[in-house]
C-alpha positions in Angstrom: 201.5 96.8 -96.4 200.5 97.4 -92.8 199.8 94.5 -90.5 197.6 94.6 -87.4 198.2 92.1 -84.6 195.6 91.5 -81.7 197.1 90.6 -78.3 195.1 89.8 -75.1 196.8 90.1 -71.7 195.0 88.2 -68.9 195.5 88.4 -65.2 193.4 86.6 -62.4 191.8 89.0 -59.9 190.6 87.6 -56.5 190.0 84.2 -58.1 186.7 85.2 -59.6 187.3 87.8 -62.3 190.0 88.4 -64.9 191.1 91.6 -66.5 191.3 91.6 -70.2 193.3 94.2 -72.1 192.8 93.8 -75.8 195.9 95.4 -77.3 196.0 96.4 -80.9 199.4 97.1 -82.5 200.8 97.9 -85.8 204.3 97.2 -86.9 205.1 100.8 -87.4 203.2 102.1 -84.3 203.7 101.6 -80.5 201.4 99.4 -78.5 198.3 101.2 -76.9 195.6 100.0 -74.6 192.2 100.7 -76.1 189.7 98.9 -73.8 189.3 97.9 -70.2 186.7 95.3 -68.9 185.9 93.0 -66.0 184.6 89.6 -67.1 183.3 86.7 -64.9 185.5 83.6 -65.0 184.3 81.3 -67.7 182.4 84.0 -69.7 182.9 84.0 -73.4 185.6 86.2 -74.7 184.2 89.5 -76.2 185.7 91.3 -79.0 187.5 94.5 -78.2 184.8 96.7 -79.7 181.8 95.1 -77.9 180.5 97.0 -74.8 179.3 94.9 -71.9 176.2 96.3 -70.1 175.6 95.4 -66.4 171.8 95.5 -65.4 171.5 97.2 -61.9 169.7 100.0 -60.0 171.5 103.0 -58.9 170.8 104.2 -55.3 168.7 107.1 -56.5 166.6 104.9 -58.7 166.0 102.5 -55.7 165.0 105.4 -53.5 162.5 106.6 -56.1 160.9 103.2 -56.4 160.6 102.9 -52.6 159.0 106.4 -52.4 156.5 105.5 -55.1 155.5 102.2 -53.3 155.1 104.1 -50.0 152.9 106.7 -51.7 150.7 104.0 -53.2 150.4 102.3 -49.9 149.5 105.6 -48.2 146.7 106.1 -50.8 145.4 102.5 -50.7 145.5 101.9 -46.9 142.5 104.2 -46.0 140.5 102.6 -48.8 141.3 99.1 -47.6 140.3 100.1 -44.0 137.0 101.6 -45.2 136.2 98.4 -47.2 137.1 96.3 -44.1 134.9 98.4 -41.9 132.0 98.3 -44.3 132.3 94.5 -44.4 132.4 94.2 -40.6 129.4 96.5 -40.4 127.4 94.4 -42.8 128.3 91.2 -40.9 127.3 92.8 -37.7 123.9 93.9 -39.2 123.4 90.3 -40.5 124.0 89.1 -36.9 121.3 91.4 -35.6 118.9 90.4 -38.4 119.2 86.7 -37.4 118.7 87.6 -33.8 115.5 89.4 -34.7 114.3 86.5 -36.8 114.9 84.2 -33.8 112.7 86.6 -31.7 109.9 86.3 -34.2 110.2 82.5 -34.5 110.0 82.4 -30.7 106.9 84.6 -30.9 105.4 82.2 -33.5 105.7 79.3 -31.0 104.7 81.1 -27.7 102.8 84.2 -28.9 105.3 86.5 -27.1 108.9 87.6 -27.4 111.7 86.3 -25.2 111.9 88.1 -21.9 114.8 89.7 -20.0 115.0 86.9 -17.4 115.5 87.4 -13.7 116.3 90.9 -12.4 118.7 91.1 -9.5 118.6 94.9 -9.0 116.1 97.7 -9.0 118.8 99.9 -10.7 119.1 102.5 -8.0 121.4 105.4 -8.8 124.2 104.4 -6.4 127.4 102.6 -7.0 126.9 98.9 -7.2 123.2 99.2 -8.0 123.4 100.4 -11.6 122.7 97.0 -13.3 126.5 96.6 -13.6 126.2 94.0 -10.9 126.9 90.3 -11.1 124.1 88.0 -12.1 124.2 86.0 -8.8 121.7 84.8 -6.3 121.6 85.7 -2.6 124.3 83.1 -1.8 126.7 84.7 -4.3 126.5 81.9 -6.8 125.7 82.3 -10.5 121.9 82.2 -11.0 121.0 78.7 -12.2 118.8 78.1 -15.2 115.1 77.5 -14.5 113.7 74.1 -15.5 110.1 73.2 -16.1 109.2 69.8 -14.7 112.9 69.0 -14.3 113.3 67.9 -17.9 113.0 71.0 -20.1 114.1 74.7 -19.8 111.4 77.0 -18.7 110.3 79.8 -21.0 109.0 83.3 -20.8 108.6 85.0 -17.5 109.4 81.7 -15.7 113.0 81.5 -17.1 115.7 83.2 -15.0 118.2 83.3 -17.9 117.7 86.0 -20.4 116.7 86.5 -24.0 120.1 85.4 -25.5 119.6 82.0 -24.0 115.9 81.8 -24.7 116.5 82.1 -28.5 119.2 79.5 -28.8 116.8 76.9 -30.4 116.1 79.4 -33.1 119.7 80.1 -34.1 120.6 76.4 -34.6 121.8 75.9 -31.0 119.2 73.5 -29.7 121.8 71.0 -28.4 123.4 73.8 -26.3 119.9 75.0 -25.2 119.1 71.5 -23.8 122.6 70.9 -22.3 122.0 70.2 -18.6 125.4 71.5 -17.6 125.0 75.3 -16.8 128.7 75.9 -16.9 129.1 74.3 -20.2 126.5 76.6 -21.7 128.1 79.7 -20.1 131.5 78.7 -21.5 130.4 78.1 -25.1 130.9 81.1 -27.5 128.1 81.7 -30.0 129.7 83.3 -33.2 126.4 85.1 -33.9 126.7 87.1 -30.7 130.1 88.7 -31.6 130.6 91.9 -33.7 133.5 91.3 -36.0 134.6 94.9 -35.6 135.1 94.4 -31.9 136.4 91.0 -31.1 136.5 87.4 -32.2 134.2 84.7 -30.7 135.7 83.5 -27.5 135.7 83.7 -23.7 136.8 86.3 -21.2 139.5 85.9 -18.5 137.0 84.0 -16.4 136.2 81.6 -19.1 132.6 82.9 -19.8 131.4 83.4 -23.3 130.3 87.0 -23.8 127.9 88.9 -26.2 128.3 92.2 -28.0 124.5 92.8 -28.4 122.0 94.0 -25.9 118.2 93.9 -25.9 116.4 97.3 -25.5 114.9 97.6 -22.0 113.4 101.0 -22.9 113.9 104.1 -20.8 116.2 104.2 -17.8 114.3 107.1 -16.2 111.3 109.3 -16.8 111.5 112.7 -18.7 108.8 115.3 -17.9 108.7 116.4 -21.5 108.7 113.1 -23.3 107.8 110.1 -21.1 106.5 110.3 -17.5 103.8 107.7 -16.8 101.7 108.8 -13.8 102.3 106.7 -10.7 105.2 104.7 -12.2 108.3 104.3 -10.2 111.7 104.2 -11.8 112.2 100.5 -11.3 108.9 99.9 -13.1 109.9 102.2 -16.0 113.3 100.3 -16.3 111.7 96.9 -16.3 108.7 97.5 -18.6 109.1 100.3 -21.1 111.1 98.4 -23.7 110.6 95.3 -25.7 112.8 93.3 -23.3 110.9 93.2 -20.0 111.2 91.7 -16.5 110.0 92.2 -13.0 111.8 94.5 -10.6 112.8 92.9 -7.3 110.8 95.5 -5.4 107.6 94.6 -7.4 105.2 91.9 -6.2 105.9 88.4 -7.6 102.4 88.4 -9.1 103.7 90.6 -11.9 104.6 88.6 -15.0 105.5 90.7 -18.0 105.8 89.6 -21.6 105.6 91.6 -24.9 103.6 90.4 -27.9 103.0 91.8 -31.4 99.3 92.1 -30.9 99.2 94.8 -28.4 102.6 95.0 -26.8 104.2 97.6 -29.1 101.6 100.4 -29.6 104.2 102.7 -31.1 104.7 100.3 -34.0 107.3 97.7 -34.7 109.1 100.0 -37.2 109.5 102.7 -34.6 110.7 100.6 -31.7 114.2 99.3 -31.1 114.4 95.5 -30.3 118.2 95.2 -29.8 121.4 96.8 -30.7 125.2 96.9 -30.0 126.3 97.6 -26.5 129.0 100.0 -25.4 132.3 98.7 -24.0 135.6 100.3 -23.3 138.3 99.0 -25.7 140.9 98.3 -23.0 138.4 96.1 -21.2 137.5 93.7 -24.0 137.4 90.2 -22.6 138.7 91.5 -19.2 135.4 90.9 -17.4 134.4 94.4 -16.4 131.2 94.6 -14.3 129.0 95.2 -17.4 130.5 92.3 -19.4 131.3 89.4 -17.1 128.2 87.3 -16.7 128.1 85.4 -20.1 125.4 85.8 -22.7 123.0 83.7 -20.6 122.6 86.5 -18.0 119.2 87.8 -17.0 118.1 91.4 -16.6 121.5 93.0 -16.1 123.4 95.2 -18.5 125.5 92.4 -19.9 122.6 91.7 -22.1 120.2 94.7 -21.8 120.7 98.4 -22.2 118.6 101.6 -21.8 118.1 105.0 -23.4 118.8 107.9 -21.0 116.4 110.8 -20.6 117.0 113.6 -23.1 117.2 116.2 -20.3 120.5 114.6 -19.2 122.0 115.3 -22.6 124.1 112.2 -22.6 125.0 111.0 -26.1 123.9 107.6 -27.4 125.0 105.4 -29.0 128.6 106.0 -28.0 131.8 104.7 -29.7 133.9 102.2 -27.9 137.0 103.6 -26.2 135.3 106.8 -25.0 134.4 107.3 -21.4 131.5 109.7 -21.2 129.9 110.7 -17.9 130.4 109.0 -14.6 131.2 105.4 -14.0 127.6 104.9 -12.8 126.2 105.8 -16.2 128.3 104.4 -19.0 127.5 100.7 -18.5 123.8 101.3 -19.3 124.5 102.7 -22.8 124.4 101.4 -26.3 127.5 101.8 -28.4 129.8 100.1 -30.9 133.3 99.6 -32.3 132.2 101.0 -35.6 133.4 104.4 -36.6 130.2 106.0 -37.8 127.5 104.5 -35.6 125.9 101.4 -34.1 123.7 98.9 -35.6 120.2 98.4 -34.3 117.4 96.0 -35.2 113.9 97.2 -34.8 110.9 95.1 -33.8 109.9 94.8 -37.5 113.3 93.1 -38.1 114.7 96.1 -40.1 118.4 96.8 -39.3 119.5 100.4 -39.3 122.7 102.2 -38.5 122.2 104.9 -35.9 125.0 107.4 -35.9 127.1 108.1 -32.8 125.7 110.9 -30.7 122.3 110.9 -32.3 119.5 113.2 -31.2 118.9 112.0 -27.6 115.1 112.8 -27.7 114.5 110.7 -30.8 116.7 107.9 -29.6 114.9 107.9 -26.3 111.5 107.6 -27.9 112.7 104.8 -30.2 113.6 102.7 -27.2 110.2 103.1 -25.6 107.4 100.9 -26.9 104.4 102.9 -25.8 105.2 106.6 -25.5 102.5 107.3 -28.2 104.5 110.1 -29.7 105.3 110.5 -33.4 109.0 109.9 -34.3 111.0 109.7 -37.4 113.8 107.0 -37.2 115.5 108.5 -40.3 116.6 111.5 -38.2 119.1 109.4 -36.2 120.6 107.5 -39.2 
């Protein structure tokens, strides 16, 4: 009769593991080692014929998993960016819609739209006179707000501060509108005035609260083919051809311009731009460049108003942020945006439309003018 004897030989290894050699012998056969294992200290003793499996990744498997994750991220990231951009564009359009509603509520109370406020420049085509000037009086101080009777802000053509200040009571900012401290008003950001694709609500390096939207002041110059009113000077065109109007410094004080819905927009409210996004260079966000340093309360300067250039100049509008097109004397006057595909505009009928970057300059020019009396299809710039 043959007898089998099981023997286990144990040795401690580095204090944590033990080696186990189950040795099986028979009386008539020499001893042979049949298994080799590493077991954690304290683990149950396994029989000699049981295989222990250790769960782990090999290096190749790990690299494959990392490659798959990277591929999925590369596929998903553009989609995420498109969704984010679409959300920002919709929020921006909502801001403009609320601005237009405030314009119309102002019109309900006073029978005319808010004005552009005080103009401090005729807009001559020389450096320093291109509306990229500081909104300051003759003494070099910021232009103060105009008060009526010393107890309430003036309205319409009597108010030196511009449209973005004049609509404050209609965007739930009545307390700020009536605040007697001019600096406190200048330094208070209005979330509605910021495009989420460009920057968060805040102040610039000078502490002034800015705005990413500009009212449409119409045409910056005449064009012999499209719009050339007889006897009109360029300052007159720049101050009266859009929905946002003012009086040029060179014009007599007796001129008091306002725009109403009854007869002020002969081209039709659905064919006339009320306001839109303004162009800025990306590296100058909140850095107080000349066209973005006077706070949202500014009057008729290009911090809060912009123009359409004559088609004969062939200058693209609207223009994407970060692009410098033309000379430094031209770019501060333009509309533009931080969106990839175009800029949002709200028309005088309160409809918001996305106008693609580099749209047809002739159509855009006519959409900015309120009384060119020419047929135009806004769909051609969308």
